[in-house]
C-alpha positions in Angstrom: -55.4 18.3 -15.7 -56.8 13.9 -16.2 -56.9 12.3 -12.8 -56.2 9.3 -14.9 -52.8 9.9 -14.6 -52.7 9.0 -11.3 -53.7 5.6 -12.0 -50.4 5.1 -13.9 -48.7 5.7 -10.4 -47.4 2.1 -9.4 -48.7 1.5 -6.0 -49.8 -1.7 -3.4 -53.1 -2.1 -1.3 -53.2 -2.6 1.7 -55.2 -3.5 5.0 -54.0 -0.7 8.0 -55.1 -1.8 11.7 -54.9 0.3 14.7 -56.8 0.0 18.1 -58.2 2.3 20.6 -58.6 -0.2 24.0 -60.8 -3.1 22.8 -61.7 -1.5 19.8 -60.3 -2.7 16.4 -60.7 -1.2 13.1 -59.0 -0.4 10.0 -59.2 0.5 6.3 -57.8 -0.1 2.9 -55.2 2.5 2.0 -52.8 2.7 -1.2 -49.7 4.5 0.3 -46.8 3.0 1.6 -43.4 3.8 1.8 -40.0 2.6 3.5 -38.8 5.5 4.1 -35.6 4.7 5.8 -33.5 1.0 6.5 -31.7 2.0 9.6 -33.9 2.3 11.9 -36.8 1.0 9.9 -39.6 3.3 8.8 -42.0 3.5 6.9 -45.1 6.5 5.9 -48.7 5.8 5.3 -51.1 8.2 4.5 -54.4 8.2 5.7 -57.7 10.3 4.6 -58.8 12.4 7.8 -62.4 11.1 7.4 -61.0 7.6 8.3 -61.6 6.5 11.5 -58.8 4.8 11.2 -57.2 7.7 11.5 -58.4 9.2 14.4 -57.8 6.0 16.1 -53.7 5.9 14.7 -53.9 9.5 16.5 -54.8 8.6 19.8 -52.9 5.4 19.9 -49.4 6.4 18.0 -49.3 2.5 16.7 -50.9 0.5 13.6 -50.1 -2.5 11.7 -50.3 -2.9 7.9 -50.8 -5.7 6.2 -50.1 -6.4 2.6 -52.6 -7.9 0.2 -51.4 -10.2 -2.5 -53.0 -11.5 -5.9 -55.0 -13.8 -3.9 -57.6 -11.3 -1.9 -61.4 -11.9 -2.8 -63.5 -8.9 -3.2 -64.9 -9.7 -0.1 -61.9 -8.0 1.4 -62.3 -4.9 0.3 -66.0 -5.0 1.0 -65.3 -5.4 4.7 -62.7 -3.0 5.0 -63.3 -0.6 2.2 -67.0 0.0 2.0 -67.9 0.8 5.6 -67.1 3.0 8.5 -65.5 1.5 11.6 -67.5 4.0 13.1 -70.6 2.3 13.3 -69.4 -1.0 11.9 -67.0 -3.5 13.8 -65.1 -5.1 10.5 -63.5 -7.8 12.4 -67.4 -9.4 13.6 -67.5 -12.7 11.4 -64.0 -12.8 9.7 -61.4 -15.4 10.9 -58.8 -14.3 8.7 -56.4 -12.2 11.3 -54.3 -12.5 14.2 -53.2 -10.0 16.6 -49.7 -8.7 16.9 -47.6 -8.2 20.3 -48.7 -4.5 20.1 -52.5 -5.5 21.0 -53.3 -4.8 17.2 -55.4 -6.9 14.7 -53.5 -8.2 11.4 -55.3 -9.1 8.6 -53.9 -13.2 7.1 -56.6 -13.9 4.6 -55.1 -12.7 1.2 -52.3 -11.1 2.4 -48.1 -11.6 2.4 -46.8 -9.8 4.9 -47.4 -8.0 7.6 -46.0 -4.7 10.1 -46.3 -3.5 13.0 -45.3 0.2 13.6 -45.0 3.3 16.2 -45.2 6.9 14.4 -42.9 8.9 15.1 -44.1 12.0 13.2 -47.2 13.0 11.6 -47.9 15.4 9.0 -51.1 17.6 7.9 -51.3 17.3 4.3 -55.2 18.4 4.2 -57.5 15.8 3.5 -55.3 13.3 4.7 -52.5 13.1 7.5 -49.1 11.4 6.5 -47.5 9.0 9.2 -44.1 8.8 9.8 -43.6 5.2 12.0 -41.0 3.3 12.9 -41.2 -0.4 12.6 -41.5 -2.5 15.6 -42.5 -5.9 14.2 -42.6 -7.4 10.5 -43.3 -11.1 9.1 -43.2 -12.8 5.7 -47.2 -14.7 5.4 -46.9 -16.0 2.0 -44.9 -15.8 -1.0 -48.2 -14.8 -3.0 -47.3 -11.9 -5.1 -48.3 -8.3 -4.2 -52.0 -7.3 -5.2 -51.1 -3.6 -7.2 -53.7 -1.4 -7.6 -54.0 -2.0 -11.2 -54.1 -6.2 -10.5 -57.0 -5.1 -8.3 -59.0 -3.1 -11.2 -58.6 -6.2 -13.3 -58.8 -9.0 -11.7 -60.4 -8.9 -8.5 -62.8 -5.7 -8.2 -66.3 -7.1 -10.5 -66.9 -5.8 -13.3 -70.5 -3.3 -13.5 -73.7 -5.5 -14.8 -74.7 -4.5 -17.9 -77.9 -3.5 -18.4 -80.2 -1.7 -20.9 -81.5 1.5 -19.2 -82.9 4.8 -20.2 -81.2 6.4 -17.9 -77.0 7.8 -18.3 -75.3 5.5 -16.2 -72.1 6.3 -14.1 -70.4 4.0 -12.6 -67.6 4.3 -9.7 -63.7 3.3 -10.7 -63.3 2.4 -7.0 -65.8 0.0 -6.0 -68.6 -0.5 -8.9 -71.5 1.4 -7.7 -73.7 2.1 -10.3 -75.4 5.6 -10.5 -78.2 6.4 -13.1 -79.4 9.9 -14.1 -78.6 12.0 -16.7 -75.8 14.2 -14.7 -73.8 13.3 -11.9 -73.7 15.7 -9.1 -70.6 17.4 -9.1 -70.7 17.0 -5.0 -71.7 13.4 -5.4 -70.0 10.6 -3.2 -70.4 7.4 -3.4 -72.5 5.7 -0.7 -70.3 2.7 -0.6 -66.6 3.6 -0.6 -67.4 7.2 -0.3 -65.1 8.6 -3.2 -65.9 12.0 -5.4 -67.4 12.6 -8.6 -64.2 12.9 -9.9 -64.1 8.4 -9.5 -67.0 8.3 -11.6 -66.7 7.3 -15.7 -69.9 7.6 -18.0 -70.9 3.8 -18.9 
């Protein structure tokens, strides 16, 4: 199977946030979908390894901030390349506000946000699918939404090309470069935690 076919599925990019008491956290996801219009319900899909998934399981609430084409790579580094278990992702970051549900949402590089309450959870193996009723929503800008394809072409830095005697493998998600003749099958990107299947030989 050619997993590259998955990159042709049109999808957006979002900062998913949740809270547990005073602890606020967030991660990058690319799976948000409207499920119904009356009442308004959305579904999100989150990797079980993400601390944000644990927080949603506990609190039953989350916010989704829709990333737009003005977003900088810094936003993806902050919310996508570190774990909230040992990092305060909002520390030193001014581009957010707190919604009435007490959860932060991102205002920098985003064009809308939703606040939602979980009504159903589906375990799909490596991920949870949360189906939630939208409690609040606002438009933040008229910038076009950033697609996954736009991110790869315009936001994610291109890997630095330099001469090396070793074979180089580049993470298609974050651009991390692994050097070695062979990429181990069980290799996990130290930055974005994606598996070896998301690396390509340079």
